C-alpha positions in Angstrom: -12.8 1.5 -22.2 -11.2 1.1 -18.8 -8.6 3.6 -17.7 -5.8 2.2 -15.5 -4.9 3.6 -12.2 -1.2 4.6 -12.0 0.5 4.2 -8.6 4.0 5.4 -8.0 6.4 2.6 -6.9 8.7 3.7 -4.0 12.5 4.1 -4.1 13.7 1.9 -1.4 16.5 2.9 1.1 19.7 0.8 1.3 20.1 -1.6 4.2 21.1 0.0 7.5 19.1 3.2 7.1 16.3 4.4 9.4 13.7 1.8 10.5 11.0 4.4 9.5 9.0 2.8 6.7 10.1 4.1 3.3 6.6 4.9 2.0 6.6 8.0 4.3 9.5 9.6 2.5 8.1 8.6 -0.8 4.8 10.3 0.0 6.5 13.5 0.9 7.3 13.4 4.7 5.6 15.2 7.5 2.2 16.8 6.5 -0.8 18.2 8.3 -4.5 19.0 7.6 -5.4 22.6 7.3 -8.4 22.2 9.6 -9.5 19.1 11.6 -12.1 18.1 14.2 -11.9 15.1 16.5 -14.9 14.1 18.6 -15.7 11.1 20.7 -18.7 9.2 19.3 -21.0 7.6 21.9 -23.9 6.8 19.5 -22.4 3.5 18.2 -24.5 3.8 15.0 -21.9 1.9 12.8 -18.8 3.4 11.3 -18.4 5.1 7.9 -15.5 6.6 6.0 -15.3 8.4 2.7 -12.1 6.5 2.0 -11.3 2.8 2.8 -8.9 2.8 5.7 -7.2 -0.6 5.1 -5.3 -1.6 1.9 -4.4 0.5 -1.1 -7.8 1.2 -2.8 -8.4 4.9 -3.0 -10.4 7.5 -5.0 -9.3 11.1 -4.5 -11.6 13.1 -2.3 -10.5 16.6 -3.1 -8.9 17.0 0.4 -11.9 16.0 2.5 -11.6 13.3 5.1 -14.9 12.3 6.8 -14.7 9.3 9.2 -17.2 8.5 11.9 -17.5 6.0 14.8 -14.1 4.3 14.3 -11.9 3.0 17.2 -8.5 4.7 17.7 -6.8 1.5 16.7 -8.2 1.9 13.2 -6.8 5.4 12.9 -3.4 4.3 14.1 -3.5 1.4 11.7 -4.3 3.7 8.9 -1.8 6.4 9.8 1.2 4.1 10.0 0.0 1.5 7.4 0.2 -1.4 9.8 -0.2 -5.0 9.0 -2.7 -7.2 11.0 0.1 -8.6 13.1 1.4 -5.1 13.9 -2.1 -3.9 14.8 -2.4 -6.8 17.2 0.9 -5.8 18.8 -0.2 -2.1 19.0 -3.3 -3.2 21.0 -1.1 -4.7 23.7 0.5 -1.2 24.2 -2.6 0.9 24.4 -4.6 1.9 27.6 -8.1 0.7 28.0 -9.8 4.0 26.9 -7.9 3.8 23.6 -9.3 0.4 22.9 -12.9 1.2 23.9 -13.6 4.8 22.8 -14.6 5.5 19.2 -14.1 8.8 17.4 -15.3 11.0 14.5 -12.7 12.8 12.5 -13.6 15.5 10.0 -10.6 17.1 8.3 -9.7 19.1 5.2 -6.6 19.8 3.2 -6.3 22.5 0.5 -4.4 20.1 -1.7 -5.8 16.8 -3.2 -3.8 14.3 -1.2 -2.9 10.7 -2.2 -3.9 8.0 0.3 -0.4 7.9 1.7 -0.4 11.7 2.1 -3.6 11.3 4.1 -1.8 8.8 6.3 0.9 11.3 7.0 -1.7 14.0 7.8 -3.4 11.5 10.2 0.0 10.9 11.9 0.2 14.7 12.6 -3.4 14.8 13.8 -2.9 11.9 16.2 0.3 13.6 17.6 -1.6 16.9 18.1 -4.9 15.7 19.6 -3.8 12.4 21.3 -0.2 13.4 22.0 0.7 10.2 20.2 4.5 9.7 20.1 5.9 6.6 18.4 9.2 5.3 17.2 10.2 2.4 14.9 12.5 -0.4 15.6 13.4 -3.4 13.6 12.4 -6.9 14.7 12.7 -10.3 13.2 9.3 -11.2 11.6 7.8 -13.6 9.1 8.2 -12.3 5.6 7.9 -13.5 2.0 11.1 -13.6 0.0 10.7 -12.9 -3.7 12.9 -15.3 -5.8 13.2 -16.6 -9.3 11.3 -19.9 -9.5 14.1 -21.3 -11.7 17.6 -19.7 -11.6 18.4 -17.5 -14.6 14.9 -18.0 -16.2 12.2 -15.4 -16.5 8.5 -16.0 -17.1 6.9 -14.9 -20.4 5.6 -11.6 -19.0 8.8 -10.5 -17.2 11.7 -8.9 -19.1 14.7 -6.7 -18.5 13.8 -3.2 -19.4 15.3 -2.6 -22.9 18.0 0.1 -22.6 17.0 1.4 -26.1 13.4 2.0 -24.9 13.0 5.3 -23.2 9.9 6.1 -21.3 8.9 9.2 -19.2 8.9 9.0 -15.4 6.2 11.7 -15.1 2.6 10.9 -15.7 1.3 13.1 -18.5 -2.4 13.5 -19.4 -1.7 11.4 -22.5 -0.1 8.7 -20.4 -3.0 8.7 -18.0 -5.5 8.2 -20.8 -3.4 5.7 -22.7 -1.2 4.1 -20.1 -0.5 0.8 -21.9 1.6 0.5 -25.0 0.7 -1.9 -27.8 3.3 -4.5 -26.4 1.2 -4.5 -23.2 3.7 -2.7 -20.9 3.0 0.7 -19.3 4.1 3.8 -21.2 5.4 5.5 -18.0 8.4 4.2 -16.1 8.4 3.8 -12.3 4.6 3.5 -12.0 2.4 0.5 -11.5 -0.7 0.3 -13.8 -3.7 -1.4 -12.2 -6.9 -2.1 -14.1 -9.4 -4.9 -15.0 -7.8 -7.6 -17.1 -8.9 -8.4 -20.6 -9.9 -11.8 -19.1 -13.3 -11.3 -17.3 -13.1 -11.4 -13.6 -9.3 -10.9 -13.3 -6.9 -8.1 -12.3 -4.1 -6.8 -14.6 -1.1 -5.3 -12.9 1.9 -4.0 -14.9 5.0 -1.8 -14.6 7.9 -0.6 -16.7 11.4 0.3 -15.7 11.2 -0.8 -12.0 13.7 -2.6 -9.8 13.0 -5.9 -8.2 13.0 -4.1 -4.8 10.3 -1.8 -6.0 8.2 -4.8 -7.2 8.7 -6.6 -3.9 7.6 -3.5 -2.0 4.5 -3.2 -4.1 3.5 -6.8 -3.5 4.0 -6.4 0.3 1.1 -6.7 2.8 -1.7 -6.4 0.2 -5.2 -7.6 0.3 -5.3 -7.6 -3.5 -2.3 -9.9 -3.8 -3.2 -11.9 -0.7 0.2 -11.5 0.8 -0.7 -9.9 4.2 3.0 -9.7 5.2 6.1 -7.9 4.0 7.7 -9.1 0.8 11.5 -8.6 0.4 13.6 -8.9 -2.7 15.8 -12.0 -2.7 16.1 -12.4 -6.5 19.7 -11.2 -6.6 18.7 -9.2 -9.8 20.0 -5.7 -10.4 18.8 -3.3 -13.1 15.2 -2.5 -14.1 12.4 -4.6 -15.4 9.0 -4.6 -17.2 6.3 -7.0 -16.1 2.6 -7.8 -16.7 0.6 -10.2 -14.4 -3.1 -11.1 -14.6 -4.8 -13.0 -11.9 -8.0 -13.5 -9.9 -7.6 -12.0 -6.4 -8.6 -13.9 -3.3 -9.8 -10.8 -1.5 -13.4 -10.9 -0.3 -15.9 -10.2 -3.1 -17.5 -7.2 -1.2 -14.1 -5.5 -1.0 -12.9 -6.2 -4.6 -13.0 -3.2 -6.9 -13.8 -5.5 -9.9 -15.9 -8.7 -10.1 -13.7 -11.7 -9.6 -13.6 -15.1 -11.4 -13.3 -17.8 -8.7 -11.8 -20.1 -11.3 -9.1 -17.7 -12.5 -5.4 -18.1 -11.6 -4.4 -17.1 -8.1 -1.8 -14.4 -7.7 0.8 -17.0 -6.4 0.2 -19.2 -9.5 0.3 -16.3 -11.9 3.5 -15.0 -10.3 5.1 -18.3 -11.1 3.6 -19.1 -14.5 3.7 -15.5 -15.9 6.7 -13.9 -14.3 8.8 -16.9 -13.3 8.9 -15.7 -9.7 7.9 -17.3 -6.4 7.6 -16.6 -2.7 9.5 -18.4 0.0 8.6 -17.9 3.7 11.4 -16.8 5.9 12.2 -14.3 8.7 13.9 -10.9 8.3 14.2 -7.7 10.3 11.3 -5.4 9.5 10.1 -2.1 11.0 7.6 -2.2 13.9 6.0 0.8 15.5 6.3 1.2 19.3 4.0 3.6 21.2 6.1 5.9 23.5 3.2 8.1 24.7 -0.5 8.7 24.3 -3.2 10.8 26.0 -7.0 10.9 26.0 -8.0 14.0 24.0 -9.8 16.9 25.5 -13.1 18.0 23.7 -12.6 20.3 20.7 
């Protein structure tokens, strides 16, 4: 029997607040490793990491981070959760040594961090060892606007969260082992359940009691959903919702956590047919990271 992974969906700031990405506050704010080592790697033997740096896939490592032979751009990309376009922009701001040199990082935390908490710790490490200083500013960029496919009409697997249905917002042991209720929706509100679908070769993603802004945020810049750019909520819908969507991801087979059915529905088609939602391409102000200062590190 498969056990779903439960991922907290972020609470989003209102328009006009800081350009700092919201996920940082959701993950807990500024954090640091207890101990860390940074060494330049001149062997060029091929990089390895005990966690996948891009994307959302993650298995807890008990506080150990072990990465070897990666360029600094990969660490910055990881630390600030950058998109491909943002990483390309960062490369234009870096000195030559930062583009050429490769580094090993061994670090440990006494806690058992989430992936986003590791990102926050990496931010602190980069600031300490590379004197990296950044700020965020909003720029107009290409985004995907999440909208109803047909005004006023939901798909069969999207519903307004019933006010009479109460569900906990804290993941209990029982909820972790039995995350899906008989009606197919997660037992815990505010979390996204992610597991293999009952249909072979497909993903199954579901949530209960979440806003459309939270849903749009989760679908943003994801290799699993094939979005690769920010998603913003333009449904005009308030309140909270329950949804279930099953699809076959377009992500490369070697990166997919489950075997994929090439003949299954794409995420975009499943979004429309199952949830009654669609993406429209548009432009909107989004946060970008700007490098203010960086220095080549001295040996440990």
